[in-house]
C-alpha positions as CSV (number, residue, x, y, z in Angstrom):
1,M,0.0,0.0,0.0
2,L,2.7,2.5,1.1
3,I,5.0,1.9,-1.9
4,W,2.2,2.2,-4.5
5,T,0.8,5.4,-2.8
6,I,4.2,7.0,-2.8
7,G,5.0,6.1,-6.4
8,A,1.5,6.8,-7.8
9,S,1.1,10.1,-6.0
10,A,3.7,11.6,-8.3
11,K,1.5,10.7,-11.3
12,G,-2.0,11.7,-10.0
13,A,-4.5,11.3,-7.2
14,V,-4.6,7.9,-5.6
15,L,-8.2,6.8,-5.0
16,L,-9.3,4.1,-2.6
17,E,-10.8,2.0,-5.4
18,H,-7.6,2.3,-7.4
19,L,-5.4,1.2,-4.5
20,L,-7.7,-1.7,-3.7
21,E,-7.0,-3.1,-7.2
22,A,-3.3,-2.1,-7.3
23,I,-2.4,-4.2,-4.3
24,A,-4.0,-7.2,-6.0
25,I,-1.7,-7.1,-9.1
26,P,0.2,-10.4,-9.2
27,D,3.9,-10.9,-9.3
28,E,5.5,-11.1,-12.8
29,D,6.2,-14.8,-12.6
30,E,2.5,-15.4,-11.9
31,V,1.1,-13.7,-15.0
32,E,1.3,-16.7,-17.3
33,D,-0.8,-18.8,-14.9
34,V,-3.2,-15.9,-14.2
35,L,-4.1,-15.6,-17.9
36,T,-5.4,-19.2,-17.9
37,C,-8.0,-18.4,-15.2
38,E,-11.6,-19.1,-16.0
39,D,-12.8,-16.2,-13.8
40,D,-11.5,-12.7,-13.7
41,P,-8.2,-13.1,-11.9
42,M,-8.2,-9.5,-10.5
43,L,-11.6,-10.0,-8.9
44,L,-10.4,-13.2,-7.4
45,R,-7.4,-11.5,-5.9
46,V,-8.8,-8.2,-4.7
47,M,-9.4,-7.8,-1.0
48,V,-13.0,-8.7,-0.1
49,I,-14.6,-5.6,1.3
50,R,-18.1,-6.0,-0.1
51,N,-18.2,-2.3,-1.0
52,Y,-17.6,-1.5,2.6
53,W,-15.0,1.2,2.1
54,N,-14.8,2.0,5.8
55,Y,-13.3,-1.5,6.4
56,F,-10.6,-0.9,3.7
57,R,-9.8,2.6,5.2
58,R,-9.3,1.0,8.6
59,Q,-7.0,-1.6,7.1
60,I,-4.9,1.2,5.6
61,Y,-4.6,2.9,8.9
62,S,-3.8,-0.5,10.6
63,Y,-0.8,-1.1,8.2
64,C,0.3,2.4,7.3
65,G,-1.5,4.7,9.9
66,P,1.5,6.9,10.8
67,F,2.1,7.8,7.1
68,L,-1.1,7.7,5.1
69,E,-4.5,9.4,5.4
70,V,-7.8,8.9,3.6
71,I,-9.7,12.1,2.8
72,P,-13.0,12.9,1.1
73,P,-13.1,14.9,-2.1
74,A,-12.5,18.6,-2.0
75,T,-16.2,19.3,-2.5
76,L,-17.1,17.5,0.7
77,T,-14.2,19.2,2.6
78,E,-15.3,22.6,1.5
79,L,-18.9,21.9,2.7
80,G,-17.5,20.9,6.1
81,A,-17.2,17.2,6.5
82,D,-18.4,15.9,9.9
83,S,-17.9,12.5,11.7
84,D,-20.8,11.0,9.8
85,T,-19.1,11.8,6.6
86,Y,-15.9,10.1,7.6
87,N,-17.9,7.0,8.7
88,N,-19.4,6.8,5.2
89,T,-16.2,6.3,3.2
90,K,-16.5,6.0,-0.6
91,G,-14.2,4.4,-3.2
92,H,-13.5,7.8,-4.8
93,W,-11.9,9.2,-1.7
94,V,-8.2,10.0,-1.9
95,V,-5.3,8.2,-0.2
96,R,-2.2,10.3,0.3
97,L,0.8,10.8,2.6
98,L,0.1,12.8,5.7
99,H,2.8,15.3,5.0
100,Q,5.8,15.9,2.8
101,S,8.0,15.2,5.8
102,C,6.7,11.6,5.7
103,R,7.9,11.3,2.1
104,D,11.3,12.7,3.1
105,F,11.6,10.4,6.1
106,L,10.8,7.3,4.2
107,N,13.1,8.3,1.4
108,S,16.0,8.5,3.8
109,R,17.6,5.1,4.5
110,N,19.3,6.4,7.6
111,S,16.1,7.8,9.1
112,A,13.6,5.1,8.0
113,G,15.8,2.0,8.4
114,P,13.7,-1.1,7.4
115,L,10.8,1.2,6.4
116,H,12.9,2.9,3.7
117,V,11.1,3.5,0.4
118,A,13.2,5.0,-2.4
119,V,10.8,7.4,-4.1
120,G,12.4,6.9,-7.5
121,N,12.1,3.1,-7.2
122,A,8.5,3.4,-6.1
123,E,7.6,5.5,-9.1
124,G,9.3,2.9,-11.4
125,N,7.5,0.1,-9.7
126,V,4.2,1.8,-10.5
127,D,5.1,1.9,-14.1
128,K,5.9,-1.8,-14.2
129,L,2.8,-2.7,-12.3
130,A,0.7,-0.6,-14.7
131,V,1.9,-2.5,-17.7
132,R,1.4,-5.8,-16.0
133,Y,-2.1,-4.8,-15.0
134,L,-2.9,-4.0,-18.7
135,Q,-1.6,-7.4,-19.7
136,I,-4.0,-9.1,-17.3
137,V,-7.1,-6.9,-17.6
138,L,-6.8,-6.2,-21.3
139,P,-5.1,-9.4,-22.5
140,T,-3.7,-9.3,-26.0
141,S,-4.6,-13.0,-26.7
142,S,-7.9,-14.7,-26.1
143,T,-8.7,-15.7,-22.5
144,I,-11.8,-17.2,-20.9
145,Y,-12.4,-14.4,-18.5
146,A,-12.1,-11.3,-20.7
147,P,-14.8,-10.5,-23.3
148,I,-14.1,-11.3,-26.9
149,V,-15.4,-8.6,-29.4
150,S,-16.3,-9.4,-33.0
151,T,-14.9,-6.7,-35.2
152,A,-17.1,-7.9,-38.0
153,V,-20.3,-6.7,-36.3
154,P,-19.3,-3.6,-34.3
155,G,-21.8,-2.3,-31.8
156,N,-23.5,-5.7,-31.0
157,I,-25.6,-5.0,-28.0
158,N,-24.6,-8.2,-26.2
159,E,-21.0,-7.5,-26.7
160,I,-21.4,-3.9,-25.5
161,I,-23.0,-5.1,-22.3
162,D,-20.3,-7.7,-21.7
163,V,-17.6,-5.1,-22.2
164,V,-19.0,-2.3,-20.1
165,R,-19.8,-4.7,-17.2
166,Y,-16.3,-6.1,-17.4
167,V,-14.6,-2.7,-17.4
168,E,-16.8,-1.6,-14.4
169,H,-14.8,-3.9,-12.1
170,H,-11.5,-2.4,-13.2
171,S,-11.4,1.3,-12.1
172,L,-7.6,1.3,-12.0
173,L,-7.7,1.4,-15.8
174,E,-8.6,5.1,-15.5
175,F,-5.4,5.8,-13.5
176,V,-3.3,3.7,-15.9
177,F,-4.6,5.5,-19.0
178,A,-3.7,8.8,-17.3
179,I,-0.2,7.5,-16.7
180,V,0.1,6.6,-20.4
181,S,-1.2,10.0,-21.5
182,K,1.5,11.8,-19.4
183,C,4.3,9.4,-20.1
184,E,7.5,11.3,-20.3
185,H,10.3,8.7,-19.8
186,L,11.4,5.9,-22.1
187,P,10.9,2.8,-20.0
188,L,7.2,3.1,-19.6
189,D,6.8,4.4,-23.2
190,A,8.7,1.4,-24.5
191,C,6.6,-1.0,-22.4
192,I,3.4,0.6,-23.5
193,S,4.4,0.7,-27.1
194,S,5.2,-3.0,-27.0
195,F,1.9,-3.8,-25.4
196,L,0.0,-1.7,-27.9
197,E,1.8,-3.4,-30.8
198,Q,0.7,-6.8,-29.5
199,A,-2.8,-5.5,-28.8
200,T,-3.4,-4.3,-32.4
201,S,-1.8,-7.1,-34.3
202,R,-4.4,-9.8,-33.7
203,D,-6.9,-11.3,-36.2
204,M,-10.6,-11.2,-35.8
205,P,-12.4,-11.9,-33.5
206,S,-10.4,-9.5,-31.4
207,P,-9.3,-9.8,-27.8
208,L,-10.6,-6.8,-25.8
209,A,-7.3,-5.0,-25.9
210,G,-7.2,-5.0,-29.7
211,Y,-10.7,-3.7,-29.9
212,L,-10.1,-0.9,-27.5
213,F,-6.8,0.3,-28.8
214,N,-7.0,-0.4,-32.6
215,P,-8.2,2.7,-34.4
216,G,-9.6,0.5,-37.1
217,Y,-12.1,-1.1,-34.7
218,L,-13.6,1.2,-32.0
219,Y,-12.1,4.4,-33.5
220,D,-12.7,4.1,-37.2
221,S,-12.2,7.2,-39.2
222,T,-15.9,7.2,-40.4
223,D,-18.6,9.1,-38.6
224,S,-20.8,6.1,-38.4
225,H,-18.2,4.1,-36.6
226,A,-17.6,6.9,-34.1
227,A,-21.1,6.2,-33.0
228,C,-19.9,2.8,-31.9
229,T,-17.7,4.5,-29.3
230,T,-20.7,6.5,-28.1
231,N,-22.8,3.3,-27.8
232,Y,-20.3,1.8,-25.3
233,I,-20.1,5.0,-23.2
234,V,-23.8,5.8,-23.3
235,A,-24.7,2.1,-22.6
236,A,-22.5,2.3,-19.5
237,C,-24.2,5.5,-18.5
238,L,-27.7,4.1,-18.9
239,M,-26.7,1.1,-16.8
240,G,-25.4,3.3,-14.1
241,L,-21.8,2.0,-14.6
242,E,-20.0,5.3,-13.8
243,T,-16.6,3.6,-13.5
244,T,-16.8,2.3,-17.0
245,V,-17.8,5.8,-18.3
246,R,-14.7,7.4,-16.7
247,V,-12.4,4.6,-18.0
248,L,-13.7,4.9,-21.6
249,L,-13.4,8.7,-21.5
250,A,-9.9,8.4,-20.2
251,L,-9.1,5.9,-23.0
252,L,-10.7,8.3,-25.7
253,T,-8.5,11.2,-24.6
254,L,-5.4,9.1,-25.3
255,R,-6.2,9.3,-29.0
256,D,-5.8,13.0,-29.9
257,D,-7.0,12.5,-33.5
258,I,-10.2,10.8,-32.4
259,W,-10.8,13.1,-29.4
260,L,-10.5,16.3,-31.4
261,R,-12.9,15.0,-34.0
262,F,-15.5,13.2,-32.0
263,G,-14.9,14.1,-28.4
264,A,-17.4,17.0,-28.2
265,L,-20.1,15.0,-29.8
266,I,-19.6,12.1,-27.4
267,L,-19.5,14.3,-24.4
268,R,-22.6,16.2,-25.5
269,Q,-24.7,13.0,-25.8
270,L,-23.2,11.7,-22.5
271,L,-24.1,14.8,-20.7
272,S,-27.7,14.5,-21.9
273,V,-27.9,10.9,-20.7
274,A,-26.3,11.7,-17.3
275,M,-28.7,14.6,-16.7
276,E,-31.7,12.6,-17.7
277,L,-30.7,9.8,-15.3
278,N,-29.6,12.1,-12.5
279,L,-26.1,10.7,-12.3
280,D,-25.0,13.7,-10.2
281,S,-21.5,12.2,-9.3
282,L,-20.7,11.8,-13.0
283,I,-21.9,15.1,-14.4
284,P,-19.0,17.2,-13.0
285,S,-16.4,14.9,-14.7
286,I,-18.2,15.3,-18.0
287,L,-18.5,19.1,-17.7
288,G,-14.8,19.3,-16.8
289,L,-14.0,17.8,-20.2
290,Y,-16.9,19.3,-22.3
291,V,-17.1,23.0,-21.2
292,P,-13.4,24.0,-21.7
293,G,-13.6,22.5,-25.2
294,L,-16.4,24.8,-26.4
295,K,-15.1,27.0,-29.1
296,T,-16.4,30.6,-29.2
297,P,-19.6,29.7,-27.4
298,S,-22.7,31.9,-27.7
299,L,-26.0,31.9,-25.9
300,V,-27.6,30.4,-29.0
301,S,-25.1,27.5,-29.2
302,I,-25.5,26.5,-25.6
303,L,-29.2,27.1,-25.4
304,P,-30.3,23.4,-26.2
305,I,-28.1,22.1,-23.4
306,V,-29.3,24.8,-21.0
307,E,-32.9,23.9,-21.8
308,E,-32.1,20.2,-21.1
309,A,-30.4,21.1,-17.8
310,A,-33.4,23.3,-16.8
311,R,-35.9,20.6,-17.7
312,T,-34.0,17.9,-15.7
313,G,-33.1,20.2,-12.8
314,H,-29.3,20.4,-13.1
315,T,-28.2,23.8,-11.9
316,E,-24.5,22.9,-12.0
317,T,-24.6,22.4,-15.8
318,I,-26.2,25.8,-16.2
319,R,-23.7,27.5,-14.0
320,S,-20.8,25.9,-15.9
321,L,-22.1,26.8,-19.3
322,F,-22.8,30.4,-18.4
323,G,-19.5,30.6,-16.7
324,R,-17.8,29.7,-20.0
325,L,-19.9,32.4,-21.7
326,F,-19.0,35.1,-19.1
327,G,-15.3,34.6,-19.9
328,G,-15.9,35.6,-23.5
329,F,-17.6,39.0,-22.9
330,D,-16.0,42.3,-22.1
331,Y,-19.0,44.6,-22.1
332,V,-21.0,45.1,-18.9
333,S,-24.3,45.2,-20.7
334,N,-23.7,41.8,-22.2
335,V,-22.7,40.3,-18.9
336,E,-25.8,41.8,-17.2
337,L,-28.0,40.3,-20.0
338,L,-26.4,36.9,-19.5
339,E,-26.8,37.1,-15.8
340,R,-30.5,37.7,-16.1
341,E,-30.8,34.7,-18.5
342,R,-28.7,32.6,-16.1
343,H,-30.9,33.3,-13.1
344,A,-34.1,32.6,-15.1
345,W,-32.7,29.2,-16.2
346,L,-31.5,28.3,-12.7
347,R,-35.0,29.1,-11.3
348,D,-36.5,26.7,-13.9
349,A,-34.0,24.1,-13.1
350,R,-34.7,24.2,-9.3
351,E,-38.4,23.9,-10.0
352,A,-37.8,21.0,-12.3
353,R,-35.6,19.2,-9.8
354,A,-38.3,19.5,-7.1
355,L,-40.9,18.2,-9.5
356,R,-38.8,15.3,-10.6
357,S,-38.0,14.4,-7.0
358,K,-41.7,14.3,-6.2
359,E,-42.8,12.3,-9.3
360,G,-39.8,10.0,-9.6
361,L,-37.3,9.7,-12.4
362,K,-38.7,9.0,-15.8
363,S,-36.1,8.2,-18.5
364,T,-37.0,9.2,-22.0
365,F,-34.2,7.2,-23.6
366,G,-35.3,4.2,-25.7
367,I,-32.1,2.1,-25.8
368,N,-33.0,-1.4,-25.0
369,L,-30.4,-3.1,-22.7
370,T,-32.5,-6.0,-21.6
371,S,-31.4,-8.3,-24.3
372,G,-27.9,-8.7,-22.9
373,R,-26.6,-11.7,-21.0
374,G,-27.0,-11.5,-17.3
C-alpha cells in the first residue's frame, strides 16, 4: 500500500478504489498462470470488502497509519465534512501521505531504516505494475475471463453489455490510462508501445485489448463508426456504470486525433444521458471535459443544453455553461443580460428538480439493454 501510494502520487491522485486493485496485481512470474484463469483473476485476488470502504480505510490505517490518510473529495471538505461523513467512506476518496515530511523520512535510508522506500524506485515500480495490469485486464490474446469482441459486427448489444460490465470492475484502468497520457520517460513508453503493438496485431475476433486500442475497430475514421464508441459509453451511463464511463473517456483522450474529431459529440450526448438519469456524481467529470472544449460559445449555441439542464433540474450544468460564456464577454451590458438569463434558467432548473423528485425519475431514452446476457 505504502509503496504504491508514494510512487503513484507523483502521477496523479490515488483513489481508494484504485489502491484496492493495485495491491492485487500479481507478481511477474504469476502472470502466465493468471491468464489461464476461468474467472476474472483480478476480482479473485482483490481484497473482499463487499463495497464497505470503511473497512478498507481501517486496514490502511492499521498497516500504514503513521504515514497515510484517507480524505474525502475537496467538495465535501469545502462543505465541512463531519464525523458522519468520515464514517461513510467511498471508493473515490483520496489516499495520500500525511505530509511531505513523511515522504522525506521514508526516502532516507538512515532515518527510516527497514521502512525505507526510495521514491524513484517506487515510481518505477508503479510503471511496471501498470503494464502488468494492462496485460492481465486487457489481454492481447484470447482468454476465458475477458470479453471477446467481434470486429465484423461492431456495436452488437450483447458484446457492448459484456464489455461495459467487465470494465466496471477495473477502475484502475482510468489511472493507468492517465499515466500513459502523461508518459515522459522511455521505460514506460517502450513497455506501453510494446503492449499496444501486440494488442493491435491480432486477427478477428479481437481480444478486448485489440478492440479498445485499434483505431480500425472502435475508433474508425468514419462518422458512423464513431457512434460505436458512443454506444459503449452511453450504454454504461444508462446502466449506471460510472466507473466504465470514466475509464472509456480516459481511453478516448489518449487518441488526440479521435478526441479532437468526435470528443465534443460524445460528451454532448453523454451529458444529456447523465442529466436525464440524475447521475450527479458523473456530471462534474463530463462538464470538466466538455465545457473547456467549447469553441467561441454563444448563448444560441449552448441554449439546447441549457434547456435540457433546466428541464432535468441540473443547476451545475447551467452555471458551468454560463461561466464559460462570461469569460468571452467584455461589455458590462452583455454580462448583465447573460446574468438575467442565467438566473431565469436556474430558477426553472430548481423547480424541475423539485418536480422530478416528487414524481420520480422518468427516463426518455429508448435504448434497450434488456437483451444482454445476465
